[in-house]
N, C-alpha and C positions, 0 to 999 in steps of 0.2 A: 502491500498499499504505500503509499504516496505521502509525503507531505508536504503541506503547502506554509509559504508566509505571507499572513497577506495585515495590510493594517488596515483596521476600523477608525470610525468611527467613533467615540464615547458614546453615543448612541445603542451603537448596534452593539460593541461591547455590552456596557451593562446589559442589554435582550440577556445578549445567547446566556451570560453570569447568571440574570433572576429563574432563566430557563431550568439551570442545574439546580439554582440555589431552593424552587419552585420543588425538587422531585421528577422534572416534568422528561427531563432525557439524562445521562447518568457522568457524561460532560460537557464540555466545552466543543470537541473533535463531532462529539455525537449531533449536537446542536449546528453545525453547521454543516454536517453531511446529510442530515434531515430537508433540512433547507434549502442547500442540493439538488434534491431529487425530487422537492416538490418543484422547484424551477423546471426541471426537466418535466418533468411530468406538465406542469404550463405548455413548456413549450410543442410538448407533442401533441395534444388538446388543439392549441391552434394552430395547426398544421394541418391536424385533421378539416378542421372545422373552415383553412383556408382552401383545400385541397374540393371540399364536398363543396363551394362557392365554383371554382371552373366548369366553364363549358364542357360535357361528355359527349363519347360519340356513340348513340343507339340507332339499334336494326340492322340490317341487311348490309353485311361491310361490301357486298360483292354489287351492291343497289348503290349505295355509296359512294364506292372508287365510280362505278360507272358516270354518275353526276358529278362528280369531281373533273372528271374527266377526258 
């Protein structure tokens, strides 16, 4: 597992420490890992929603090719 050193603003540092202090996660690293997993999940959902908005091709491909071509 890789280790990163990341400068954080005071408010994020305090938030991380509060999550540990409240017993929500076992340590600071677990808080950061959870946050990154949630971000990755949000990005995946956004990609699916964006793809859902893209036009799609439906129907008989031979007929569609003849119309295009």
